[in-house]
C-alpha positions in Angstrom: 0.0 0.0 0.0 2.9 2.3 0.5 5.3 1.2 -2.2 3.7 2.6 -5.4 2.5 5.9 -6.6 -0.9 6.1 -8.3 0.8 6.5 -11.6 2.9 3.3 -11.0 -0.1 1.3 -10.0 -2.1 2.4 -13.0 0.6 2.4 -15.7 3.1 -0.2 -14.5 2.1 -2.5 -11.8 -1.3 -3.7 -13.0 -0.1 -3.8 -16.6 2.9 -5.9 -15.6 0.9 -8.3 -13.4 -1.5 -8.7 -16.3 1.3 -9.2 -18.8 2.9 -12.1 -16.9 -0.4 -13.8 -16.1 -1.2 -16.9 -18.1 -4.4 -16.7 -20.2 -7.3 -17.7 -18.0 -5.0 -17.2 -15.0 -6.3 -15.5 -11.9 -4.8 -12.3 -10.3 -5.3 -11.6 -6.6 -4.3 -8.3 -5.0 -4.7 -7.6 -1.3 -4.3 -4.0 -0.1 -5.5 -2.0 2.9 -6.6 1.5 3.5 -4.6 3.4 6.1 -7.7 4.2 8.2 -8.4 2.8 11.6 -11.9 2.5 13.0 -12.2 4.1 15.4 -9.1 6.3 15.5 -8.4 7.7 18.9 -7.0 11.2 19.2 -3.3 10.2 19.2 -3.9 7.7 16.5 -5.5 10.3 14.3 -2.6 12.6 14.8 -0.1 9.9 13.9 -2.2 8.6 10.9 -2.8 12.1 9.6 1.0 12.7 9.6 1.6 9.3 7.9 -1.0 9.9 5.3 0.3 13.4 4.7 3.8 12.1 4.1 2.6 9.5 1.7 0.4 12.0 -0.2 3.5 14.3 -0.5 5.2 11.4 -2.4 2.1 10.8 -4.6 1.3 7.6 -2.7 -2.4 7.3 -2.1 -3.0 5.8 1.4 -6.5 4.8 0.3 -5.7 3.3 -3.0 -8.3 0.5 -3.0 -11.1 2.4 -4.7 -8.8 3.4 -7.5 -7.5 -0.2 -7.8 -11.1 -1.4 -8.2 -11.6 1.1 -11.0 -8.4 0.4 -12.8 -8.9 -3.4 -12.7 -12.5 -3.1 -13.9 -11.4 -0.8 -16.8 -8.7 -3.2 -18.0 -9.6 -4.7 -21.4 -7.6 -7.9 -20.6 -9.2 -8.7 -17.2 -12.7 -10.0 -16.4 -14.7 -11.6 -13.5 -13.6 -8.9 -11.1 -14.7 -9.4 -7.5 -13.7 -7.7 -4.3 -13.9 -8.9 -0.7 -13.8 -6.2 2.0 -12.8 -7.3 5.4 -12.1 -5.7 8.8 -8.8 -6.5 10.3 -8.5 -6.2 14.1 -5.5 -4.3 15.6 -4.6 -4.8 19.2 -4.3 -7.4 21.9 -8.1 -7.3 22.4 -8.4 -9.4 19.2 -6.0 -12.2 20.2 -2.9 -13.2 18.4 -3.9 -11.9 15.0 -4.7 -8.5 16.4 -1.5 -8.4 18.4 0.6 -9.3 15.3 -1.2 -6.7 13.2 -0.5 -4.1 15.9 3.2 -5.1 16.2 3.6 -4.9 12.4 2.1 -1.5 12.2 4.1 -0.2 15.2 7.3 -1.5 13.5 6.3 0.6 10.5 5.7 3.6 12.6 9.1 3.1 14.3 10.8 2.6 11.0 9.4 6.0 9.9 10.3 7.7 13.2 12.7 10.2 11.6 10.2 11.4 9.1 7.1 11.3 11.2 8.7 12.7 14.4 10.0 15.6 12.4 6.6 16.2 10.8 5.0 16.2 14.2 7.8 18.3 15.7 8.4 15.7 18.4 11.7 14.3 19.7 12.3 10.6 19.6 11.1 10.0 23.1 7.8 12.0 22.6 7.2 10.1 19.3 7.7 6.8 21.1 5.2 7.8 23.7 2.7 8.6 20.9 3.1 5.2 19.3 2.5 3.6 22.7 -0.6 5.7 23.2 -1.7 4.6 19.7 -1.4 1.0 20.8 -3.4 1.8 24.0 -6.2 3.5 22.0 -6.4 0.5 19.6 -7.0 -1.8 22.5 -9.4 0.5 24.4 -11.4 1.3 21.2 -11.2 -2.3 19.7 -9.9 -0.7 16.5 -9.7 -2.3 13.2 -8.7 -1.4 9.6 -10.2 -2.3 6.3 -8.4 -4.4 3.7 -9.5 -5.5 0.3 -8.9 -8.6 -1.8 -9.4 -8.2 -5.5 -9.7 -11.2 -7.8 -9.9 -11.1 -11.6 -9.1 -13.4 -14.5 -7.1 -12.7 -17.6 -8.8 -13.2 -20.9 -8.0 -16.3 -22.9 -6.2 -14.5 -25.7 
């Protein structure tokens, strides 16, 4: 979700995935939107900063609607379907939620230099914000949306 710009998704990634797919072969793409439901106050500050940094690099943090459009508009793909799921984040949801939270916190810590600067926080203050984000996810029983797209290449 954070690797490609919209232009790369539209003009390179989907075209290359389609090119290497066998006729009648199936393509599956799973992506998520960087929106937590509900977002607590600290989580909103962190996520707004993260989404802002991505947008400044032409990376759409909510690319899923565009993916649906681009896949449906392809003349080489058919039978498009999409499954939308809610993924829990936090210990409240057991091992899966705990792993999702750890994975996302690892991402936030990896981006500490950029996001702490954006938020005008020192490293310690930023770390406290991430820990508050985790607390909010558990208290609010937060989740995030992810989408699985399936489509089939024409038999050409």
